[in-house]
C-alpha positions, -999 to 999 in steps of 0.1 A, spaced: 789 237 311 763 226 295 736 224 321 739 259 333 709 281 331 735 309 322 741 289 287 709 277 282 703 313 279 721 318 244 699 291 231 666 291 249 639 320 243 641 338 276 603 349 295 597 383 294 600 402 324 567 390 344 555 376 376 529 357 354 545 326 356 554 327 394 514 333 399 503 310 379 519 283 396 514 293 430 477 307 424 458 272 443 483 274 474 483 309 475 444 309 481 452 286 508 481 309 523 453 337 523 431 319 545 459 310 567 465 347 571 427 357 576 428 331 603 457 341 619 455 375 618 421 367 641 421 388 672 398 396 700 410 433 697 391 451 668 415 472 661 445 439 651 430 423 624 414 461 613 446 477 610 466 449 600 438 438 567 441 472 561 481 469 549 480 433 536 446 441 517 469 465 501 482 438 481 518 443 466 531 415 442 534 388 475 568 379 459 582 364 493 554 341 501 553 329 463 593 322 467 583 296 499 555 280 479 579 280 445 608 266 466 587 237 478 580 226 444 619 227 435 621 192 441 591 182 418 591 164 385 562 183 377 560 215 396 526 221 378 509 188 396 529 195 428 513 190 461 521 219 486 529 207 520 507 226 548 543 235 565 549 253 531 512 274 533 523 282 575 555 291 563 544 310 533 519 334 555 549 334 585 573 356 557 542 375 546 534 391 584 574 391 590 574 412 561 547 437 569 554 440 598 587 456 589 561 478 568 541 491 598 575 499 616 592 513 588 566 536 579 563 552 616 602 556 616 597 569 580 570 594 592 556 580 555 521 586 546 515 568 513 521 527 511 514 513 481 493 545 467 470 542 501 471 562 533 499 544 555 481 527 588 503 550 611 485 580 592 455 562 600 459 551 632 490 570 646 525 552 655 518 538 686 491 513 674 514 505 641 543 493 662 521 472 685 503 456 653 537 451 637 546 430 672 517 410 669 524 402 632 556 391 642 547 371 674 521 354 645 552 351 621 572 331 650 540 305 659 535 295 624 575 289 620 572 268 652 543 250 642 566 234 612 588 214 639 618 223 620 645 239 642 670 249 614 637 264 592 631 281 628 665 294 631 669 304 595 639 328 595 647 340 630 683 351 622 666 366 586 644 387 613 672 398 630 691 408 602 660 428 589 663 451 618 705 451 613 697 465 582 673 490 591 695 501 617 725 504 592 705 529 567 691 550 597 727 552 609 735 558 569 713 583 564 728 619 558 758 605 549 764 609 509 800 600 513 792 561 521 810 533 509 789 512 485 797 480 503 779 494 530 751 503 512 751 466 497 752 455 534 720 476 540 700 461 512 711 428 519 703 425 554 667 448 550 656 428 517 677 404 502 682 381 535 641 378 536 638 366 503 664 340 505 652 325 534 615 326 524 631 306 493 651 282 509 626 277 541 601 263 511 626 243 495 636 227 527 598 218 536 597 204 501 621 177 511 643 186 483 682 180 476 707 205 496 719 215 464 684 229 452 680 244 488 716 265 483 701 276 451 673 290 462 687 310 487 715 323 464 687 327 440 662 350 462 692 365 475 702 384 445 669 387 439 662 409 464 691 432 457 679 436 422 645 440 437 658 468 458 687 484 438 658 488 414 635 503 439 661 528 456 670 539 420 632 548 403 627 569 439 643 593 415 617 589 388 588 611 381 559 584 380 548 580 417 518 558 402 546 531 392 561 534 427 535 532 451 548 558 465 555 596 464 590 596 438 617 616 459 605 602 495 642 586 500 656 624 490 637 639 517 645 613 545 682 616 536 683 583 524 716 571 509 714 553 480 732 534 450 726 565 426 738 592 452 768 574 461 777 569 423 772 610 421 790 619 451 819 599 441 823 609 409 806 648 419 821 686 418 828 706 450 798 726 441 775 693 435 790 680 466 776 708 483 743 702 472 747 668 487 758 684 520 728 709 524 700 683 516 707 652 525 730 662 553 717 689 565 682 687 557 680 719 542 656 719 514 648 744 485 620 749 458 635 724 431 657 710 450 647 671 437 648 683 398 682 696 409 692 661 424 677 642 391 700 668 371 729 658 392 724 621 388 717 624 355 748 644 347 769 613 360 746 585 346 737 574 381 704 556 378 712 540 344 745 529 362 719 514 397 699 498 371 726 480 353 738 468 383 701 453 392 706 436 360 737 418 371 722 409 404 692 395 384 717 376 358 732 363 391 698 349 404 691 332 367 727 317 372 719 302 410 694 282 395 714 259 374 705 232 399 671 231 392 679 221 355 676 239 314 653 264 309 631 250 281 625 221 300 614 231 334 583 256 337 593 259 375 629 276 360 615 297 333 591 315 361 618 322 381 637 332 353 612 355 343 605 369 380 641 375 384 640 399 350 608 416 368 623 428 397 649 444 375 627 451 346 637 488 342 673 478 338 660 452 306 
């Protein structure tokens, strides 16, 4: 398969894990997307732009809107000179609104106090305001989606929004059950995270007037990328550097969330280890030193490293999905997407 990205890896120098290529290709268009975001955040109710602006100003990697813009470039012979369709700008803003709306709701559910190193909106303005502004952002996202006039894109992103909620409910129902099945965890992260990556990338490719095969490639790339991103994020919650995470490490442990390292450790655990997980995650009975004990148990089973290895597999699947876009050495967009996929699971490389 001479044209496959997978075979190219043997002969081409892969980019270092970084978002620099994606950011560089999107820089001009992202400035326009930010203008759309600011315009659509406006409201006669001052608290709405104040609260929404607090979250959006916190930054983040902006991978989802970038995927929409990159998808719109996918059919261009020269992505560096491609003109971004106005519809892609609107969809990128819509995707960012959907993502931030879910963050506002998540922080209320999780009673989080920090997000990207800053106080959460619910910590500053309360739960009611956070939920309502999250609803406002969802409504603005649908306005932007409708403005494209493409019913398939509206269906795609509406479905993604519903699946995000399903993923959150699935995760809530799994909380405190360390004997959960691995396929249930994969289902949670696919719905909660990966589906919006996939829809963002595919929607961009669709408004970019590219081929069905490239639309599908962008969807598959986004899906695997999103899984890699979430698995890595979950695994690193048991790390020791809160500055890297942008949140307190151990939050998932104290919230009773069931992630891949915990499932792996439970499956191979001794009776004593399983009693520990039951007392902490299931019964929410925590003692001093429990987080370190959890890290020690995970270390015995190499659970974090094995989860990161799975994140790497997903990142490689994302790279393989790019085959219809062309060879790495001949396509600057593919180079950027490959580097972005490896960045999503960078601790696994």
